[in-house]
N, C-alpha and C positions, 0 to 999 in steps of 0.2 A: 019150622015154617020158613018159607023162602022170603028173603028180604026184597022188597020192591026197590028197583033202581030207576030213577027218573031218566027221561030221554036226554036231558042236558048232561047228566052224569055219564051216560053211555057214550055220548059224542065226545066228551072230554077224555074219557079213557081210551077211546079209539085214536083220537088225535095224539094223545100223549104216547101211546104205544108206537104209532107210526113214526113219531118224532124221534123216539129213542132208538128205534130200529134204524132209522136214517143215520143217527149219530154213530151207532155201532158199526154200520157198514162203512161210514166215512173213515173210521179208525182202522178197521180190519182190512179193507180192500187194498189200500196202498201197500200195507205190509205184505199181504199175499202176493200182490203183483211183483214186488221186489224179490221175494223168496223164489217164486216160480221162475222169474227171469234169470236169477243167479245160477240156477241149476239147469237151465235150458241151453240148447245149441245156440252158439253166438250168431250164426248166419240166420237162424229162424227169428231170434230176438230182434235183430236189426230190421227185419222185414215187417215187424208188428208196429202198428200205429196207435192202437188203443190199449185197453187194459188186458194184461196177460192173465188168463184164468187157470192155466194148467202148465205142467212141465213138459216140454217137447225136446226129445233127444237128450236125455239125462246125461250130464257131464259135470265133472269137478275141475275142469281145466281152468275156469276163472279163479277158483279158490287157490289152485296150485300156483298160478301166476301172482296172485296177491301175496301169498306167503313167501315169495321170493324177494319181496321188498324188505330190506333190512330196516328202513326207516319206520315201517309199519310195526315191526316187532319191537323195536326200541320205543316207539310211541306208546305201544301197549304197556310195556313195563314201566315207563315213566308215568303214565296215567294212573296205573294201579298205585304207584308210590305216592303221587299227589293226592289221589282220592283218599287213601287210607290215612295218610299223615294229616291232611287238612281236616278230614272228618273227625278223627280221634281228638285232635287239638281243639277243634270247634265245639265238639260235644262237651269236653271238659270245661271250657270257658263258658259255654251256654248254661250248663246245669249249675255251675258255681255262681254265676251272675244271677240266674233266675232264683236260686235259693236265697241269696243274700237280699235281693229286692222283694222277695215274697214275705220276709219277716217284718212284723209290725214295729219292732223296736229299732230298725235301722235308721240312722241319722240321714236326713236329706234323701230318703228313698224316692219320693215323688219328683224331686228336682233331677235326680239321676235318670229316672225313667223318662222324664221329659226330654233330657238331652239325648238319650238313646233313640227315642222315637223321632226326634228332630232330624237325626241323621238319615232316617228312612226317606225323608221328603226333600232335604236340601244337602248339598255338598259343595265343595270348592271347585268342582269342575275337573275335566280331564287333564288340563295343563298343570294345575296345582297338584293333582294326584300323581302325575308323572314325575314332577320335580321332587315331591316328598319321597317317593320310592327310590328314585335314581340318585339324587343329590343328598337327600337327608338321611335315608336309611342305607344307601349304597348297596341296593339289591339288584341293580341292573345285570341282566344275564346270569342270574343265580336262581336256583330252585326255590329259595325262600320267597321270591317275588310271587310265586304261584301258590304259596301256602299261607304265610303270615297275614298279608293284607286282606285276604278273602275267607279266612277260616271261621270268622264269627259273623253270625247273621242276627240283626236286631229282631227281625220278624220271628225267627225260630226261638229266640230267647223269650219273647213275649208269650208265645204259645206254651213254653215250658213253665214260665212264671205263673201264667193263668191256671195251669193244672195244679201247681203247687199250692196256690192260694186256696183252691178248692178242697185240699186235704184237711181233715180235722186238726185243729190246733192242739187238741188234747194229746195227740200222738207225740208231738214235739215236746210238749210240756212234761209228759210222763217220762220220756226218754231223758230229759235234762235232770229230772228228779233222781233218776237212777245213775246219774253221773256221766251220761253220754255227751261228747262234744259235738260241735257242728258238723265236722267231717263224718263222724260215726252216724249221726242222724241222717245226713244227706245220702251217704252211700249204702247204709244198711237198713234204713227205714223208709225214707222218702222215695228214692229211685225204684226200689222193688215194687212199690205201689203204683208206679207210673210207667209200666212197661209199654203200654199202648202208645202213650205220648212220645216216649223216648224212641220207639221203633219208627214212628212217623217222622220225627225230626231227623233221625239218621237217614231215612229215605230221602228227605228233602236235601240234606247235605250231599249225599252220594250222587244223586242225579245232577245237582247243580255243578259239582266239581267234575263229574264225568263229562258233562256237555260243555264245559268252559274251554274257550279257545282264544277269546279276545285278550285276556290277561297275558297269555303267552306270546301273542303276536306283537305286543308292544314292548315287552320286557326281555324277551329271549332272542338271542342271535345264534347261539350254538345249537345246531340241529340235533346233537346228541341229547339235548334236554327237552326237545319238543314233545308235548303230549300228543296223544292219538288224534284228538280233534283238530289240532293245528295241521297235522299231516293230512288228514282227510279234507280239510279246507283247501289245501293246496291242490289236492288231487281232483276234487269234485268241482271246484270253482275255476281253476285254471285249465283243467282238462289235460294236464301234461301226463299222458299215459306212459310215456317212456320212463319218466321219473317214478310213476306209480309202480311199475312192475320191476324195476331194477334197483330202486332206492337211490339212484344217482343219475343225474342228467349227462354225466360224462361216459356212461357205459355204452359200448357198441351194441345197438339193438338189433343188428342184423342176424344175431344168433337165434332170434325168436321166430324166424321164418314166417313172417306175416301175422303172427298172433297179436302183435301190438295193435294192428289196425282192426283185425277181425273181432277181437275181444274187448275193444275199447269200452263199449257200453256195458257189456256183461261184467267187466271188472268193477265198474262203479257200483253195480248192484251187489256184487260180492262184498265190496268194502263196507257198504251200508249194513249188510247182515252181520259181518264180523264185528263191527263197531257197536252195534246195539245188542248183540247176544248176551253180554254179561249183565246188562240191566234187566233183560227179560228173565234171566236166571235168578237174579238177586230179588226181584220184586215179590215173587210168591212167598218168600220167607217172612216178609213183613206185611203182606197184604191183609192178613187176618187182624192185624192191629191197626191198620190204616184208618178205617172208618171211625172207630171209637176214639182214636187219637185226635183226629181232626175235629170231631164233635165236641170233645172236651175243651179245646181252644176256642170253638165257635160259640158255645152256649154261655159259658161263664165269663163275666166281664171283669 
């Protein structure tokens, strides 16, 4: 029997569908524009004033010029190091803190949770933070300045703790009766049951560290330690195309025979594609866990 649908319900579904189609297009079209422009003839791209829908005069010249930049390659390697190191350390601290604070017999657990939550809303400010990192911890112009101060997220810890609280307490109690310690319970019992949440939090950490540039801009001076995003910031904001393609402002750009001017806009598109491609590759591996992982932290209090 066919279910009767009211007029108001139909109107709501139509508006809802159109709204989500608009959101999807708003997300996809800029990406498509950048990809098409990066593979198109530079002269044709310069003459376009609106959205680029198709590839015209397919060429890889822009990408060839981009990968001649030594700073970009170094930035890529640095970013992978920062992301992997900070994410691994952050996940270790996150799951250990979440497990400890999810246990009912932990002394002052509520007070510790209040202090951690307090840091999400209030802090000492940029000047105090800068003094602590540079004068207190002596991390100025070191790689540790991009890893240790930002490796732990209170928000992510709360998500993991909420998921752990939702697990049956009988699992932990039975494991303790069998002689298992806290580390055995955490890594062999609790974490395997939380794959969706762990995958979601890893995604949060990876994206946050991959997109980070401000931390490097105030604490790093050695260009050999620059992450990719700081290199891109210099390229896209300052528009210094000669530095973009050569990796050094002191290089004689006459050898490029006009490519620096012609491919100025195309190179920027190519850089955007190159910098975002790893995240596009990484996301599908955790996407299947993303929805369930977010809902676990959203529903249980």
